[in-house]
C-alpha positions in Angstrom: -3.6 39.8 -8.7 -3.0 36.1 -7.9 -2.8 33.9 -11.0 -4.9 30.8 -10.3 -3.4 29.0 -13.3 0.1 29.3 -11.8 3.3 30.9 -13.3 3.1 31.7 -17.1 -0.3 30.0 -17.3 1.0 26.6 -16.2 -1.1 24.7 -13.7 0.3 24.6 -10.2 1.6 21.2 -9.3 -0.5 19.3 -6.8 1.1 18.5 -3.4 2.2 14.9 -3.0 0.0 14.3 0.0 -3.0 15.1 -2.1 -2.4 12.6 -4.9 0.1 10.0 -3.7 -2.3 7.8 -1.7 -4.7 7.7 -4.7 -1.9 7.0 -7.2 -0.6 4.2 -5.0 -4.2 2.8 -4.7 -4.7 2.9 -8.5 -1.3 1.4 -9.3 -2.0 -1.4 -6.9 -5.3 -2.0 -8.7 -3.5 -2.3 -12.0 -4.6 0.9 -13.7 -2.5 2.4 -16.5 -1.2 5.9 -16.3 -3.9 7.3 -18.6 -6.6 5.5 -16.5 -5.0 7.0 -13.3 -5.1 10.5 -14.8 -8.8 10.0 -15.7 -9.7 8.9 -12.2 -7.8 11.8 -10.6 -9.6 14.2 -12.9 -12.9 12.7 -11.7 -11.8 13.9 -8.3 -11.0 17.4 -9.6 -7.3 16.6 -9.4 -5.4 17.4 -12.6 -1.9 16.1 -13.4 0.0 15.7 -16.6 1.2 12.4 -18.0 4.8 13.5 -17.7 4.5 14.6 -14.1 2.7 11.4 -13.2 5.5 9.3 -14.7 8.0 11.5 -12.8 6.2 11.1 -9.5 5.8 7.3 -9.9 9.5 7.0 -10.5 10.3 9.1 -7.4 7.9 7.1 -5.3 9.1 3.7 -6.5 5.8 2.9 -8.2 7.3 1.2 -11.2 5.5 -0.6 -14.0 6.2 -4.2 -15.0 8.9 -3.0 -17.4 10.3 -0.6 -14.8 10.6 -3.4 -12.2 12.5 -5.5 -14.8 11.7 -8.9 -13.2 13.1 -12.1 -14.5 11.8 -15.7 -14.3 14.2 -16.3 -11.3 13.5 -13.0 -9.5 9.8 -13.7 -9.3 10.3 -17.3 -8.1 10.2 -16.8 -4.3 7.0 -14.6 -4.6 5.2 -17.0 -6.9 6.0 -20.0 -4.7 4.7 -18.1 -1.6 1.5 -17.4 -3.5 1.2 -21.0 -4.7 1.2 -22.2 -1.1 -1.9 -20.2 -0.5 -3.5 -20.5 -3.9 -2.3 -23.7 -5.5 -4.9 -23.5 -8.3 -4.7 -19.8 -9.0 -4.3 -19.0 -12.7 -1.9 -16.5 -14.3 -4.6 -13.7 -14.4 -5.4 -13.9 -10.7 -1.8 -14.6 -9.7 -0.7 -11.4 -11.4 -3.2 -9.4 -9.2 -2.1 -11.3 -6.1 1.6 -10.6 -6.7 0.7 -6.9 -7.1 -1.4 -6.7 -4.1 0.4 -8.8 -1.6 4.0 -8.9 -2.9 4.2 -5.4 -4.5 5.5 -7.1 -7.6 4.2 -5.9 -11.0 4.8 -8.5 -13.6 3.2 -9.6 -16.9 1.1 -12.7 -17.3 3.5 -13.8 -20.1 6.4 -14.0 -17.6 4.2 -15.8 -15.1 3.2 -18.4 -17.7 6.9 -18.8 -18.7 7.8 -19.5 -15.1 5.0 -22.1 -14.7 6.0 -23.8 -17.9 9.6 -24.1 -16.8 9.2 -25.0 -13.1 5.8 -26.7 -13.1 5.2 -28.1 -16.6 3.1 -31.0 -15.3 0.6 -28.7 -13.7 0.4 -26.6 -16.9 -0.4 -29.7 -19.0 -2.9 -31.0 -16.5 -4.8 -27.7 -16.3 -4.4 -26.8 -19.9 -7.0 -29.4 -20.9 -9.6 -28.2 -18.5 -12.6 -26.1 -19.7 -15.0 -24.1 -17.7 -18.7 -25.0 -17.8 -20.3 -21.9 -19.4 -23.7 -20.4 -18.4 -25.2 -17.0 -18.8 -26.4 -14.8 -15.9 -28.6 -11.8 -16.5 -29.7 -8.9 -14.3 -31.3 -5.6 -15.1 -28.6 -3.5 -13.5 -26.7 -2.6 -10.3 -28.6 -3.5 -7.1 -31.4 -5.1 -9.2 -30.8 -8.2 -7.1 -28.5 -9.1 -4.2 -27.0 -12.6 -3.7 -26.2 -14.0 -0.3 -24.0 -17.0 0.3 -25.7 -19.4 2.8 -22.9 -20.2 5.2 -25.1 -21.7 7.9 -22.6 -24.5 8.3 -20.4 -22.0 10.1 -23.0 -21.6 12.9 -21.7 -24.6 14.8 -18.5 -22.7 15.6 -20.4 -19.5 16.6 -18.4 -17.9 13.8 -19.6 -19.5 10.6 -16.1 -20.9 9.8 -14.8 -24.4 9.2 -11.8 -25.2 11.4 -10.0 -28.1 12.8 -8.4 -27.9 16.3 -10.9 -25.8 18.1 -13.7 -27.0 20.3 -16.6 -24.4 20.1 -18.4 -26.1 23.0 -15.5 -25.0 25.4 -16.3 -21.4 26.4 -12.7 -20.4 26.9 -11.6 -21.8 23.6 -14.5 -20.1 21.9 -13.5 -16.7 23.4 -9.9 -17.0 22.4 -10.9 -18.2 18.9 -13.2 -15.3 18.4 -10.5 -12.8 19.6 -7.9 -14.2 17.2 -9.7 -15.4 14.2 -12.5 -12.9 13.5 -10.1 -10.0 12.9 -7.7 -12.2 10.9 -10.5 -13.7 8.8 -11.9 -10.3 8.1 -8.5 -9.1 6.9 -8.3 -12.1 4.6 -11.8 -11.4 3.2 -10.9 -7.7 2.7 -7.8 -8.7 0.8 -9.8 -11.0 -1.5 -12.6 -8.5 -2.0 -10.1 -5.8 -2.9 -8.2 -8.0 -5.2 -11.3 -9.3 -7.0 -13.1 -6.0 -7.2 -10.1 -4.2 -8.6 -9.1 -6.9 -11.1 -10.0 -6.4 -14.7 -11.2 -9.8 -16.0 -10.4 -11.1 -19.5 -13.0 -10.4 -22.1 -15.6 -13.2 -22.1 -17.8 -13.4 -25.2 -20.3 -15.5 -23.3 -20.9 -12.7 -20.8 -23.7 -10.3 -21.4 -23.3 -8.2 -18.3 -20.9 -5.2 -18.4 -17.2 -6.0 -18.8 -14.6 -4.3 -16.6 -13.4 -4.0 -13.0 -16.2 -4.6 -10.6 -15.5 -1.4 -8.7 -15.6 0.7 -11.8 -19.0 -0.9 -12.7 -20.3 -0.4 -9.2 -19.4 3.3 -8.9 -20.0 4.3 -12.5 -22.6 1.9 -14.0 -23.7 4.5 -16.5 -20.3 4.3 -18.2 -20.9 0.6 -18.8 -24.4 0.9 -20.3 -26.1 -0.1 -17.0 -28.2 1.5 -14.3 -28.1 1.7 -10.5 -31.4 0.4 -8.9 -30.4 1.1 -5.3 -32.7 3.2 -3.2 -30.7 6.2 -1.8 -31.2 6.8 1.9 -30.5 10.1 3.7 -27.1 9.7 5.4 -28.0 11.6 8.6 -31.2 9.7 9.0 -29.4 6.4 8.7 -26.8 7.5 11.2 -29.7 8.4 13.6 -31.3 5.0 13.3 -28.0 3.3 13.7 -27.1 5.4 16.8 -30.6 4.8 18.3 -31.0 1.1 17.6 -27.5 -0.3 17.0 -25.0 1.9 18.9 -21.4 0.8 18.1 -20.5 0.3 21.8 -23.3 -2.2 22.4 -22.0 -5.5 23.8 -23.4 -7.4 20.9 -20.8 -5.8 18.6 -17.9 -6.8 20.8 -15.7 -9.7 19.7 -15.4 -10.8 23.4 -16.4 -9.2 26.7 -14.3 -6.1 27.6 -12.6 -7.7 30.6 -11.5 -10.6 28.4 -10.3 -8.3 25.6 -8.1 -6.2 27.9 -6.4 -9.3 29.3 -6.0 -10.8 25.8 -4.2 -7.7 24.6 -1.9 -7.8 27.6 -1.0 -11.4 26.9 -0.6 -10.6 23.2 1.9 -7.8 24.1 3.9 -10.3 26.3 3.9 -12.8 23.4 5.1 -10.2 21.0 2.1 -10.4 18.7 -0.3 -7.8 17.2 -3.1 -8.1 14.7 -0.6 -7.1 12.0 1.8 -10.0 12.8 -0.9 -12.7 12.5 -0.8 -14.6 9.2 -2.2 -17.9 7.9 1.2 -19.5 8.7 1.1 -18.7 12.4 -2.6 -18.0 13.3 -3.0 -21.4 14.9 0.2 -21.0 16.9 -0.9 -17.6 18.2 -4.3 -19.1 19.1 -2.6 -22.0 21.0 -0.2 -19.6 22.8 -3.0 -17.2 23.9 -5.2 -20.1 25.0 -2.3 -21.5 27.2 -2.0 -18.0 28.8 -5.7 -17.9 29.6 -5.7 -21.5 30.9 -3.0 -20.5 33.4 -5.3 -17.9 35.0 -8.7 -19.5 34.3 -9.3 -19.9 38.1 -9.0 -16.1 38.7 -12.3 -14.5 39.5 -12.4 -12.0 36.7 -11.7 -14.6 34.1 -13.8 -17.3 35.6 -16.8 -15.0 35.7 -16.4 -14.2 32.0 -16.2 -17.9 31.1 -19.2 -18.8 33.2 -21.2 -16.0 31.7 -20.8 -17.4 28.2 -24.0 -19.0 26.9 -23.9 -22.6 25.8 -24.2 -23.5 22.2 -27.9 -24.5 21.5 -28.4 -28.0 20.4 -31.3 -30.3 19.4 -30.3 -33.1 21.7 -27.8 -34.7 19.4 -25.5 -32.1 17.9 -25.2 -28.3 17.9 -27.8 -26.4 16.0 -26.3 -25.2 12.7 -24.3 -28.3 12.1 -27.0 -29.9 10.1 -26.9 -29.9 6.4 -29.1 -27.3 4.7 -30.1 -27.1 1.1 -29.3 -23.9 -0.7 -31.9 -21.9 -2.5 -32.8 -23.1 -6.0 -32.6 -20.6 -8.8 -34.2 -20.8 -12.3 -31.9 -21.9 -15.1 -30.6 -19.5 -17.7 -30.2 -20.0 -21.5 -26.6 -20.7 -22.4 -26.4 -19.6 -26.0 -27.4 -16.5 -28.1 -29.3 -18.7 -30.6 -31.8 -19.8 -28.0 -35.1 -17.8 -27.4 -34.9 -15.5 -24.4 -31.1 -15.4 -24.3 -29.8 -13.9 -21.1 -33.2 -13.8 -19.3 -34.7 -16.3 -16.8 -36.9 -18.9 -18.4 -39.5 -21.3 -17.1 -38.5 -25.0 -16.7 -37.1 -27.4 -14.3 -35.3 -25.9 -11.3 -31.6 -26.5 -10.8 -29.6 -26.4 -7.6 -27.4 -23.4 -7.3 -24.7 -25.1 -5.2 -21.2 -24.7 -6.5 -19.9 -27.8 -4.8 -19.8 -29.8 -8.1 -19.1 -26.8 -10.3 -15.7 -25.9 -11.6 -16.6 -22.2 -12.1 -13.9 -21.1 -9.7 -11.2 -23.4 -11.1 -8.4 -21.7 -13.0 -6.4 -22.8 -16.0 -2.7 -22.5 -16.7 -2.8 -21.8 -20.4 -2.1 -19.0 -22.8 -4.7 -20.4 -25.2 -8.0 -18.6 -25.4 -11.1 -20.5 -24.4 -13.4 -21.7 -27.1 
């Protein structure tokens, strides 16, 4: 009779293809070996600590200690990250290095590097303090917050850019073809990095502490609840297929004829979506635009350009370029000694704009906040 427990009662080892993608994902998210084992068990995948350590070594998924980085070995990667995120703190830089550079390094080593190579920035930022406030919600999906990026409408993309004329139909088509996929990739990277990063403990925070993804998928483990309304999947698919089919022209970046020609030009230029970065995206855009300008008089391209609707305006400037006030939100009590701590209170309304807030500023310091 087959023994489901394996030879001599030992559990049969899981095939690499079953667990490696998940282990790589969890390692990239900064989970410890014990946390990885717990998450694999939640998926009915069992593996011992010793076997996991062995597999990680075989796959090159080393820990901070295993990678054995020094102050000088992390220098190129940190400087590349600093070009993109000059104000990023050690906590977020650690996550960025892991996600984008495949470098696992401790915050202490990052702080040592910054103190040696950028001491002035350390001192300048060490004195800064965040403005604290308390936000309260009943649980997951109790409320949804939407950022009001109406200022992007003037570009038909909701994006602030410099060398692009959205009123030119050809430039707008090329811009959409290049920038929408690239921008989506950048947003996905940020979302993945933020949602998988475990923030430092904050005594001023009354909502659950932990990685956002863990809280989102398992709110009950954090003393919270999920207030979302579950919708039957097949019914939702039917509605989507009936009223919003994926092949509808509204979901296309650009018309099909334009897209086919754009991919042909991109192949000639030696570019793909994977080779476009923040360092060359404008060069790729300019090169592709020149290619289209060289055939703009051909019938199939001219018909696409002519068929593009003009950007609506109010007689003076494109609609969407006007300034719009963001929605006001009620204030929240800042300290536990005040009545109604953590809950919305009546009083004067405050603007929710973050333009004058330093909430997203980071500090280079190994001192704990007061």
